[in-house]
C-alpha positions as CSV (number, residue, x, y, z in Angstrom):
1,M,-0.2,-0.1,-0.1
2,R,2.6,2.2,0.3
3,A,4.2,2.3,-2.9
4,K,0.6,2.9,-4.4
5,E,0.5,5.8,-1.7
6,L,3.6,7.1,-3.2
7,A,2.8,6.5,-6.9
8,R,-0.9,8.3,-6.4
9,Q,1.7,11.7,-4.8
10,K,3.6,11.4,-7.6
11,G,0.5,11.4,-9.7
12,R,-0.9,13.8,-8.4
13,Q,2.2,16.6,-8.1
14,R,2.7,16.2,-11.5
15,C,-0.7,17.0,-12.3
16,D,-0.5,19.9,-10.1
17,D,2.7,21.0,-11.8
18,L,1.5,20.9,-15.4
19,G,-2.4,23.0,-14.2
20,L,-4.3,19.0,-15.1
21,I,-7.0,17.3,-12.8
22,L,-5.8,13.5,-11.8
23,L,-9.3,11.8,-11.4
24,D,-10.7,10.0,-9.4
25,D,-7.4,10.8,-7.4
26,S,-6.1,7.3,-7.6
27,V,-3.6,4.8,-9.6
28,A,-4.1,1.2,-10.5
29,L,-1.5,-1.0,-10.3
30,K,-1.5,-2.7,-13.8
31,K,2.3,-4.6,-14.1
32,L,4.3,-5.9,-11.5
33,K,7.8,-7.8,-11.4
34,L,10.8,-8.6,-9.4
35,T,14.3,-6.7,-10.9
36,R,17.7,-6.3,-9.4
37,S,19.1,-2.7,-8.7
38,N,22.8,-1.7,-9.5
39,L,23.9,-3.2,-5.9
40,G,22.0,-7.1,-7.6
41,H,19.4,-6.5,-4.4
42,V,15.9,-7.6,-5.1
43,I,13.5,-5.0,-5.7
44,I,9.6,-5.0,-7.1
45,W,8.9,-2.9,-10.4
46,R,5.5,-2.0,-10.4
47,K,3.7,0.4,-13.3
48,Y,0.6,2.4,-12.1
49,Q,-2.1,3.6,-14.5
50,F,-4.2,6.9,-13.5
51,E,-6.4,9.1,-15.6
52,F,-6.2,12.6,-16.2
53,S,-7.9,15.6,-17.9
54,S,-6.9,19.0,-18.5
55,D,-10.3,20.9,-19.0
56,G,-12.7,18.2,-16.5
57,G,-14.2,17.2,-20.2
58,Q,-11.6,14.6,-21.6
59,R,-9.8,12.0,-20.1
60,Y,-6.2,10.7,-20.1
61,R,-4.4,7.9,-19.5
62,G,-0.4,8.2,-17.7
63,E,1.4,5.6,-16.6
64,I,3.6,6.0,-13.4
65,I,6.6,3.6,-12.9
66,L,8.1,2.7,-9.6
67,S,11.1,0.9,-8.9
68,G,11.4,-0.5,-5.0
69,K,10.1,3.1,-3.6
70,N,12.1,5.4,-6.4
71,L,10.2,6.8,-9.0
72,L,11.7,6.2,-12.6
73,N,9.6,8.0,-14.9
74,I,6.1,9.2,-15.6
75,I,4.6,9.0,-19.2
76,M,1.0,11.3,-19.9
77,D,-0.9,11.1,-23.1
78,A,-0.9,14.0,-25.5
79,Y,-3.9,16.5,-23.9
80,R,-5.6,19.0,-25.3
81,V,-4.5,22.8,-23.1
82,P,-7.6,24.6,-22.8
83,S,-7.4,28.1,-24.6
84,Q,-7.5,31.1,-22.5
85,S,-9.4,34.2,-23.4
86,A,-7.9,37.0,-23.7
87,D,-9.3,40.3,-21.5
88,S,-11.3,42.7,-23.7
89,D,-9.5,45.5,-21.8
90,D,-6.4,45.5,-24.2
91,R,-8.4,47.8,-26.7
């Protein structure tokens, strides 16, 4: 459960940094395997999937990859950046 919470925190942080919404505030474990660290220790490699939105309408997917307690990568679908309306005061 600690790894899942870590993945959720990392996903939320990435979404917050990019101005996106982490949908359902959750991640789901998609793949799990044993691997070896650089020092030769057996560690658990995990891939979590999550969904996010840029505008609250469209859903996009992302993946978080952890090796032990270390974040290896966050991969996100390309997403639409909502246009921001210009102020009409610039006339």
